[in-house]
C-alpha positions in Angstrom: -10.8 17.3 15.8 -12.2 13.7 15.4 -10.1 10.6 15.3 -11.5 7.2 14.2 -9.4 4.1 14.7 -10.4 1.4 12.2 -9.6 -2.2 12.7 -10.1 -4.8 9.9 -11.0 -8.1 11.5 -11.3 -11.7 10.5 -12.0 -14.1 13.3 -10.5 -11.9 16.0 -12.9 -12.7 18.9 -10.1 -13.6 21.3 -7.7 -10.7 20.6 -10.2 -7.9 19.8 -11.0 -7.1 23.4 -7.4 -6.3 24.4 -6.8 -4.5 21.1 -9.8 -2.2 21.8 -8.9 -1.8 25.5 -5.4 -0.5 24.6 -6.8 2.3 22.4 -6.7 5.6 24.3 -9.9 7.6 24.3 -8.2 10.8 25.4 -5.4 12.2 23.1 -3.9 15.7 23.1 -5.2 17.7 20.2 -8.1 15.3 19.6 -11.6 16.1 20.7 -13.2 12.8 20.0 -11.9 9.2 19.6 -14.1 6.6 18.0 -13.5 3.0 17.0 -14.7 1.3 13.8 -14.6 -2.5 13.1 -14.6 -3.8 9.6 -15.6 -7.5 9.9 -14.4 -9.4 6.8 -16.8 -12.3 6.9 -15.8 -13.7 10.3 -17.2 -17.1 11.2 -16.7 -16.6 15.0 -18.2 -14.1 17.4 -16.1 -11.1 16.3 -19.1 -8.9 15.6 -20.9 -9.9 18.9 -17.7 -9.2 20.9 -17.3 -5.9 19.2 -20.7 -4.8 20.3 -20.2 -6.2 23.8 -16.9 -4.2 24.4 -18.5 -0.9 23.2 -17.1 -0.4 19.7 -18.7 2.7 18.2 -19.2 1.5 14.7 -19.3 -2.0 13.1 -19.3 -2.7 9.3 -19.8 -6.3 8.1 -18.7 -7.8 4.8 -21.1 -10.7 4.2 -18.2 -12.7 2.7 -14.5 -12.5 2.9 -13.3 -9.6 0.6 -9.6 -9.6 1.7 -7.5 -7.1 3.7 -7.1 -4.5 1.0 -10.9 -4.3 0.3 -11.7 -4.1 4.0 -9.1 -1.3 4.4 -10.7 0.6 1.6 -14.2 0.1 2.9 -13.0 1.3 6.3 -11.5 4.5 4.9 -14.7 5.4 3.1 -16.8 4.8 6.2 -14.5 6.9 8.4 -14.7 9.8 6.0 -18.5 9.5 5.9 -18.5 9.5 9.7 -16.6 12.8 9.7 -13.1 11.7 10.7 -10.4 14.3 10.5 -7.7 11.7 11.2 -7.9 7.9 10.5 -5.7 5.4 12.3 -5.5 1.8 11.0 -4.4 -1.0 13.3 -4.6 -4.8 13.3 -7.2 -6.8 15.2 -4.6 -9.3 16.4 -3.2 -6.8 19.0 0.2 -6.7 17.2 0.7 -2.9 17.8 0.7 -1.1 21.2 -2.5 1.0 21.3 -0.9 3.7 23.5 1.4 4.6 20.6 -1.6 6.0 18.7 -0.9 9.4 20.3 2.6 9.3 18.8 1.3 8.2 15.5 -1.2 11.1 15.1 1.0 13.8 16.5 2.7 14.8 13.2 -0.8 15.2 11.6 -2.2 17.1 14.5 0.8 19.5 14.3 0.4 19.9 10.6 3.7 18.2 9.8 2.5 15.2 7.8 -0.3 13.8 5.8 0.5 10.2 6.5 2.4 8.7 9.4 3.6 5.1 9.4 4.6 3.2 12.5 8.1 1.8 12.4 8.1 -1.5 14.3 11.9 -1.6 14.3 11.8 -5.2 13.1 15.4 -5.9 14.2 14.2 -5.8 17.8 11.2 -8.1 17.4 12.2 -11.5 18.8 9.6 -13.6 17.0 10.7 -12.3 13.5 13.2 -14.8 12.1 16.3 -13.6 10.1 14.9 -14.1 6.6 11.7 -12.2 7.5 13.8 -9.3 8.8 15.9 -9.3 5.7 12.9 -9.4 3.4 11.3 -6.5 5.3 14.5 -4.4 4.9 14.9 -5.2 1.3 11.2 -4.6 0.5 11.2 -1.3 2.3 14.3 -0.2 0.5 12.7 -0.9 -2.9 9.5 1.0 -1.8 11.7 4.0 -0.8 13.3 4.0 -4.2 10.1 3.7 -6.1 8.0 6.2 -4.0 10.7 8.7 -2.9 9.3 8.4 0.7 11.7 7.7 3.6 9.8 4.8 5.2 11.8 2.3 7.2 8.9 -0.2 7.7 6.9 -0.2 4.5 4.6 -3.1 5.3 3.6 -1.9 8.8 -0.2 -1.7 9.1 -0.1 0.7 12.0 -0.5 4.1 10.2 -2.4 7.3 10.4 -4.0 9.4 7.6 -5.3 12.9 7.4 -8.7 13.4 6.0 -7.4 14.9 2.8 -4.8 12.2 2.2 -7.4 9.5 2.8 -9.6 11.0 0.1 -6.7 10.9 -2.4 -6.0 7.2 -2.0 -7.6 4.7 -4.4 -6.8 1.1 -3.4 -6.7 -1.1 -6.5 -4.9 -4.2 -5.3 -6.8 -7.2 -3.9 -3.9 -8.3 -1.6 -2.6 -5.7 0.8 -2.9 -2.0 1.0 0.5 -1.2 2.8 2.8 -0.9 -0.2 0.2 0.6 -2.6 -0.7 3.4 -0.2 2.9 4.5 0.1 3.5 4.4 -3.6 0.4 6.4 -4.4 1.1 8.9 -1.6 4.7 9.3 -2.9 3.6 10.0 -6.4 1.0 12.4 -5.2 3.7 14.3 -3.2 1.9 13.8 0.1 4.0 14.4 3.2 4.9 11.0 4.7 6.7 10.5 8.0 7.5 7.7 10.3 7.5 7.2 14.1 8.8 4.3 16.2 6.1 2.2 17.7 6.1 -0.8 20.0 4.7 -4.2 19.4 3.0 -6.8 21.6 3.9 -10.5 21.8 2.6 -12.6 18.9 -0.9 -13.9 19.3 -1.2 -15.8 16.1 0.6 -16.5 12.8 0.4 -13.8 10.1 -2.3 -14.5 7.5 -0.5 -12.5 4.8 3.0 -13.9 5.3 2.4 -17.5 6.1 3.8 -18.4 2.6 6.9 -16.3 2.1 7.3 -16.9 -1.7 3.6 -16.0 -2.2 4.0 -12.9 -0.1 7.1 -11.7 -2.0 5.4 -12.4 -5.4 2.2 -10.5 -4.4 4.2 -7.5 -3.0 6.4 -7.4 -6.1 3.4 -7.5 -8.3 1.9 -4.6 -6.5 5.1 -2.6 -6.7 5.5 -3.1 -10.5 1.9 -2.4 -11.3 1.8 0.8 -9.3 5.1 2.0 -10.7 4.0 1.2 -14.2 0.7 3.1 -13.6 2.4 6.2 -12.3 5.6 6.2 -14.3 4.7 4.3 -17.5 7.3 6.0 -19.8 10.2 5.3 -17.4 9.0 1.7 -16.7 8.6 0.8 -20.4 11.8 2.6 -21.3 13.8 0.4 -19.0 12.2 -2.7 -20.4 12.8 -1.4 -24.0 16.5 -0.7 -23.3 17.0 -4.2 -21.9 15.4 -5.8 -24.9 17.3 -3.7 -27.4 20.5 -4.3 -25.6 19.7 -8.0 -25.9 19.2 -7.4 -29.6 22.5 -5.6 -30.1 24.5 -8.6 -28.9 23.6 -10.9 -31.8 23.7 -8.0 -34.2 27.3 -7.2 -33.2 28.1 -10.9 -33.4 26.8 -11.0 -37.0 28.7 -7.9 -38.2 31.9 -9.3 -36.6 31.7 -12.4 -38.7 30.5 -10.4 -41.7 33.6 -8.3 -41.8 35.6 -11.5 -41.8 33.7 -12.7 -44.8 31.8 -15.3 -42.7 28.4 -13.6 -42.6 26.5 -16.2 -44.6 26.7 -18.7 -41.7 25.4 -16.3 -39.1 22.3 -14.9 -40.7 20.3 -16.2 -37.7 22.1 -13.7 -35.4 21.0 -10.9 -37.7 17.4 -12.1 -37.7 17.3 -12.5 -33.9 18.9 -9.2 -33.3 16.6 -7.4 -35.7 13.6 -9.0 -34.1 14.6 -7.9 -30.6 15.3 -4.4 -31.7 11.9 -4.2 -33.3 10.3 -5.5 -30.1 12.3 -3.0 -28.1 11.0 -0.1 -30.2 7.4 -1.4 -29.9 7.7 -1.5 -26.1 9.0 2.0 -26.1 6.0 3.1 -28.2 3.8 1.5 -25.5 5.6 3.6 -22.9 4.8 6.8 -24.8 1.1 5.7 -25.1 1.0 4.8 -21.4 2.4 8.2 -20.5 -0.4 9.9 -22.5 -3.0 7.7 -20.8 -1.5 8.5 -17.4 -2.4 12.2 -17.9 -6.0 11.2 -18.4 -5.9 8.9 -15.3 -4.8 11.9 -13.2 -7.7 14.0 -14.5 -10.1 11.1 -13.6 -8.6 10.9 -10.1 -9.0 14.6 -9.6 -12.7 14.3 -10.6 -13.0 11.3 -8.2 -11.6 13.2 -5.3 -14.1 16.1 -6.0 -17.0 13.6 -6.2 -15.9 12.0 -2.9 -15.9 15.4 -1.2 -19.4 16.2 -2.6 -20.8 12.8 -1.5 -19.4 13.0 2.0 -20.6 16.6 2.4 -24.1 15.5 1.4 -24.0 12.5 3.6 -23.0 14.6 6.6 -25.7 17.1 5.9 -28.3 14.4 5.7 -27.2 13.0 9.0 -27.7 16.4 10.6 
């Protein structure tokens, strides 16, 4: 069984050596451990350092594509390199490399398709209170939307089986963490979590430097993914809210109408009627989206099959 540890990097020349040094090369149940670096347009010596410290594979983005794109590129490369298990970790040495053995164990034992490292953010001293509260609230929302019991939804320390990695199609341009959980939950993949350790902070987060922006981007990802996988339910909720808003002025109009004062409140009837019509239109969009979602699932099944064929041909050509 082959394990590849992928590390998306952007200007990590100082922290990469320790990150790689902490990755175990011998793990129970794993025959071969390799390391792959995805350099996302670094302007320092990240690539040179990677070669100097003996990284097995290096992929370079000529310009900065973002974390989500680098993660997706890494997954595709790991699959082409014949990985049976893929572990993703950060280049800033946030996670303890020795915990990779814990992370992959449920996959090796056939108990999970995806395993996510739980950093136990309550115990991390450099996380302030509002960051801990946001993490808890965001993870709770992801659990509700995905049906997966994941205590730390934004943890980047995670392991994927070969089959689960093939089924993931990263669409967002921001971060892969929430999207992969939502997709995996809707595909009924087995997701589990293990507690992992963290190292002292080496630099500020590049995703969460601006908390409002981070929250908006994650919320945008959640709503888009939920709408994509559950369009009828998503638009039904919006429709009911709009129609409920329309019923209020309608009830108000009929209240005055029964008292003989309807002439002075025609505007309530117009507003209520307009909102009810809009609500029914949104509901119709939900039904249309539900039909489209069936076609999307068929396309995704075809894409998975194409990936398998391409990877098989690629491996045969390498031999």
